[in-house]
N, C-alpha and C positions, 0 to 999 in steps of 0.2 A: 710252353708253359700249359700248365692246365687249370686255368683260370678257376679260383673256387665258387660254387654254384648250387642252388640246390637243383633237385633233380625231378620234376615235373617236364614230361617229353610233350607235345603237341599241346592238344584241345584245351587245356588249361595251366600251361606253363605259369603262366601269367602270376598265377597265384603263388608263386615261390621262386619265382625267378632272381637268383642272387648273382649275377654276373654283366659285366658291362656287355659282355657279348654273349651271344645266343645258347641257349643249351646244347642245340645239338652240334656244335662244333665241340663241344667239350666230351660229347657223347665218342664222335670220331675220333678224337684223340686218346682218349681213354684205350681204343684197342688200337692205333696207332704207335704212340710214344713207345720207344724200345723200352724192355725190360733189363734186368740186371744179370741175365744169362746161367749157365747151369753149369758144374763143374769147379772143385775148389782150385784146380792148378789154373784154369783160364780166368776165374776171378781175381786171384792173387796177382794176377798180371795185368791188370786192368780189362779185362775182356778181351785182350789183342791178340786175337787168336785165328785169324782167319789164314795169316803166314804160319800158323803152326800148326793146328788141327789133328795131332797124328794120336788120339785115343777116341773113347767113343762120345766125349762132346763134340765131335768134328760134325756128327747130325744138328748140332744147333747151330755151330757156327761157321763151317764150309765142310759141306759132305764129301768133295775130293778128299780130304785128309783122312777117311776111311781108308784109304786105300794104300795108305803107311802102314796099317796095323797088319800083323805077319800072322798072330796068335790070336784063336778065341780072347775075346775081354768078357768080364760080368763088371758094370761099375754101378755104384748107386749113391746117392748122398740126401743132406737133407739141410735144411738153414733156420735160423731164426732171423725175422725181419721186425725193427721196432722204426715206427716212424711219429717225430718229434714236430710239433708245430707251437709257435710260441706267435699268438695272434694279438695285434693291439686295434683296439677301437676305440677311437676319442681319447688317446692318451692313456688308455689302461688298458694293462698286456695280460693276459691269459695264456699260461703253458698247457699244454695237453699233448697226450702221447697216445698211440694203437701199436699193438703187436700182435704176430703172428707165427705159428713154427709149423713148416710145411714141409712134405717129401719134395725134393729140388730133380732128383733125376733117378730113372731106373733105365739099364741099357744094355743090350746084349750085341755083341757083334760077332760075327764070325766069318773068316777069311776062306774062301771058296777055292780048292786046289785047282791050278792052273799049271801048264807047260811053262809059261815065263808071263813075268808081267804080275800083275795081280787082280782079282776079283773079290770083291768084300761087301757083306750085306750087313745090317744093322737093323734093329727095331729098337726103338726108345721111349720113356716116356720123360716129358720134359714140362717143368714150370715154365711158362712164355712170361708172364705179366702177374704182377702183386698188385691188389688194389687198396692194401690195407693202409688206411690213413686217418686222419680225422681232425676238426678243428672245435675250438671253444672260444667263445668271445662274448665279452660283458661290459657294456660301456654306457655312458648317461648323454643321450645326443640333445644337446641346447638346441637345436635348429628347430624350424615351426615345419617338420616333416615327419612321417611314419610310414610304415607298411599299411597300416589303417589307410591314410589317405591316398598312399598309393595303389592300393587295389580299390579305391573307392571311386577314383576317378578314372578307371577301367571297369566300374559295374560290374565289380565283382559278387556276384551272387553270396559266394562262401562270406565276405563281411555282411551283406544283407540279413541272411540266416542267422550272424549272431548278433544282431539286433545291434549295429555298429554304425550303421549307416543308414538311411532313410529317403526314400523316392521324392523327388520335387516335379510339379507340375503347372503347368500354366494356368490362364483363366478358365480356359474352356475344359480343364481336368485332362490333359495330353501329358503324358510321363516325358521329362525332359531330360532329366540324370539323376542320378545319385549324389549327394553329397552328405558329409559329417559334422559332426560339432567337436570332434578330434582335431588338436592343430599343432602335433607334435610336442617335444619337449618331455621324452618318455625315456625311462632306462629300456635299452635293447641286449638280450643274451641269447644266446642260440648254442647248440652244438650238434654237432653231424660227424658221426661216425660209418665208414665205409669198410667194409670187405669185401673178399673175392679174389678170384685167379681165374688165369685162363692157362690150361694144361692142351697139349699135344702128345697125340699116338703119333710118331716118326717113325716112318719105313724108309730106310736108304739104301743107296748101293755108290759103288766107286769102282774105277775101272783105270787101269795103266794102260792109257791108248797108244804111250810111246816112252821108251826108257826114260824114268823117273817125271813122267806127265801125267797127272791125275785128274780124271773129271767123275763128276760124282751130280747125286740128287738126293733130295728128301721132299718126300710127300709126307705133310702134317696133316692129320685127322683131329680138329680142333673140338674142345667140348671147356665147358665154365662156366662161372657163375660171378653175379655182381652184386652186392644189397648196399643199400644205405637206410640210414635214418637218421632224420633231422628234426629237432626240437627248437622251436624258436618262438620268443617272449617280449613283448612289448607291456611294460608297467609304469603305472603313474607314481613314482614314488616320493614326488612333490606332492601327492593330492591336488592339481590343479582342477582334476574334474571331478570333484565331489559334490559339486552342486550342478553339474550338468547333465542334462539328457542328451543321451546321445540318439537316440529315436524322440522328438517332441508329443508324439503321441503316445507313448509308454512311459508310465511313470518308472517302471521295473527299471528303464537302463537310465535311471541315477547312481550318480556317482561310479564312473569307469574306472578300475583296477587293473584288470588284467588280460590281454590277449595271449593266449597261446596256439599255436598250430605243431603240429606232428606231420609228417609225411614219409612215407614207406615207399621205397623203388626195389624192385628187385629184379633181375635180368637172368635169363637163361641162356646162354650163348652157344651156337654150334658154328659150324664152318669148314675150311680147308684152307691150303698152301701149298705152294712148292717152292722151292730153293735148288738153284744150281750152281756149282762150285765148281773152280778150276786150280790146280796146285802144281808149280814146278819145283824139283828139288835141284838145287845146283850143288853137288859135288858132294852133298853131306853137310855141308857148312851154313847152307842160305836156301829157302824158301821163298817163293812168290804164289799169294794166291787171288783169287778174285771169287766173288760170287754177286749173283742176281736174283733177290729175294723176290717171287711175281706178286703182284697183290692176293692178299688175302681176302677172301670171301666167306662175312661174319650173318649169321642169321642171328636176331634178336628175338625173343619172347618177353615180353616187357608187362609188368604190373604193376599199376601205382596207383596209392590211394593217400587220401588226405583226412585229417580228424583235426580237431579244434574246438575251443570254448572262448566265450568271454564272460569274465567275473566282475560283477558289478558290487555295489554296496549291500544292498540283500538278496542277492540271487545271482545263480549260474545260468548261461544259455550254452547248450550243447547242441550241434548241427543236427537237426530235424531228420536228415535222411542223409546217414554218412556215404551210403551206395550211390548219390549221385556225386560223388568226389572220388571214385575208383574208375578207372581206366584200364584196359587190357588192347594192346597194339602189337604190332607183329611189323619188322622192318627188316631189311638188308644193311650191310656196311663194307663197303668196298674200299680197302686200304691201298695207299700207292705203291709203284715200287721203289725197291732199296738196293741201291749199287754200293758194294763195298769191295775193297781192295786191299791189302796189307802184306807185308814181308816179314822176316826174322832173317837175324844171322849167329850161330853158334859158333862160339869158339875157346876153347879149352874151359870148359866148363861153365862160360857165360852166355846167357841167350838172351838177345835183345829182340824187340818184335815191335812193329808200329803198322797201324790202320788207318783208315779214312772211309766215311762213308756217306751216302747223299742220299736225301729223300725229299722230294716236293709234297711237303702235306697238302696244297692244295689241290693234287690230283683227288684226294680222298673224296667220296661222295656216300650218297643214301639211293637207296633203290627197293623197288618193289616193295611199297607200302601195302598193308594191310589195316582195314579201320582207320586210314591217314589219308585226309585227301590228296591227291596227287601233285595239288597246286603248292601246298607245304613242302613237300618233298623239292620242288623246283626253286621256292624261295630259300631253303635250308643250305642247297647246293650252293645259289649265288653267295651265301653268307660265305661259306668255304672258302670261296675264291678269292671273297673280296678281303677275308681276314688271315688266312695261312700263305706262309712263304716257304721257302727252301732253306732247310737246314744241313746244315755241315759238322758230324760229328769226328773226333778224332780219339785214337787209344793209344797207350804207349804201356810196354812193358817190359819187366827185367826179371830174369831168374838166374841163379849161381848154385851148382850142384858142387859140395863138397867132395872131393876123391876121397874112395874107398869108404866113407860112411853112407852115402847113399842120402844125404841130408840137402834138402834143396830150398833156397829162400827165395821169396819173390815180394814185389814192389809194382804198382802199375799207378796209373794216372787216365781218366777219360771224361769225357764231356758229353753231354745230353744239350743240341741247341735248342731254343724256345720256337717251337711252329710257328707262332705269331709273327707276323709283320712288323718290323722296327721296335722290338723288344729290346730293352737296354740289356748288357750282360749279366746283373745282376740276377736275372730270370732265367737264363742259362743254369742247367744242372753241372755242377762240380764232382767230381769221385776220387779219391784217393782209396788205394788199394794195398794190400802185404798178405801175405800168407808164407807158410813154410810144409812141407809134405816130406816124407820118407820112399826111398823106392828100394826095394828090398830085392835083389838077385831078377832086377825086370821083368817080376812076376807080382807081386804087391807092392800097392802105393796106397797111402792115407793123405790125405791134403787138408789142411786148415787156412780159410781166407777169411780176412775181415775186410770190408767195405765202410766207408763213411762218405754221405754225399751231402750237398748245402746249397740250397738256393732261396730267393723270396718269391712272395706270389702276393698277390690282392684278389677280393672280393668283393661286391658290394651287393649288400641285403637286398636293396632295391634301386630301381631309379639309375642316376650317374653320378657317382661321388655322393651321396646324401648320407649314408651309413656304411663305409667302406673300412674293412679289416685289411690291415698292412700286415702279411706273415713272411716270418724269417723259418724255415722249413730244415731240417735236416732228417737223413736216416742213417741208420746202423743196420750190417746184415753181417752175420755170421753163419759161415757155409764149411759144413765138416762132408768130405766125399772119399772115397775108396775105389779102387779097382784091383782085379783078380785076372791075370792074364794066364792062359792052360794051352 
């Protein structure tokens, strides 16, 4: 499960942390968690494709399956993705959504002439992950806590610069700590919009090393981007602080009304990975396959900035030096191995497939920090070991081909188990899929697929269970793809 958090990394992450878990763990999962695949036929069958993989989508699911392609093939696709989030904060529920439309795949497969067996090459552009998401919450917090107090207790320069806290000294005028006259009971609302994706250029090959036994591999060159914008407000709607000075030495701080914070995060993503696969065909009625996804190596170039203001009865205070709240860092993320195995059975027009995959998320890690202390990287990797565990995902799919007319109808179901240890099943992602396609003379195919997914999540705006959003998330994706064999 990707716990919902604000997106500051490292040095000043404490300013906007919104998860009970450290921010770095969520960054790892953003890149490690599986996407929704490529190709309309595969998606319609619940992405249960390791034991099928007999078209250009094999470069993504099981490269060994390319060995089954006997003619040159060109394929492509586009998808529409919608993310829906119903978030509840202190018994007030707010619905919000975010969407994107993107190219899903372009691929070209060409068999190489051989005296026996097969040798096939492929090149493909695949969309691996879609980061589109949203969170909107709005509620009155009756407790004696707030982000102002949370950050004050951590001596935040940002809260001090906004004149919401003041220093406390001892009798010898030595600094002791920061304090604030804000004591909670504020309305809290926020809006987070995330966007971006990871794409790969895939170079694949497959060879039939023994009759009906195929092996293959895909080298992926990775690129991508991730952007997040987060607006957060705390407001004194009951006017409890209209006669309070947030800094006793400054009269202009009388009558606190609003704290506003905006954070912007941008990632530039690059990297590479390797997947190898095996596929065996049994008398043209069944196939058994397996893949090994080697760890993906990502390089992240990150830029983060914060802007904020505080509003009082007679004036508004802005950050005097916003550039002090901007960081540029660089680091690598290494994802774990993923082992998958699947099988399919084809009889009288019915095709049934199933697969299972295993991922030990605790093997993820940060490395090669630039502008980040090495000790911080060590602590982050310890947190990954402590928080993440092993997930087992499964996929099942069905397809029926109507004889003579070339119509194929599909359905499927798959899960993506939470990466966090001991999460309840409500936090596992569940998906149902369906689709249909036409295959004309074994040459042209057009496929339409739909997937609906749902799960639950939560996020802390600060601290632990002081200002928590409970979220019911669903996604809908519509994919249109085509292929031409010649």
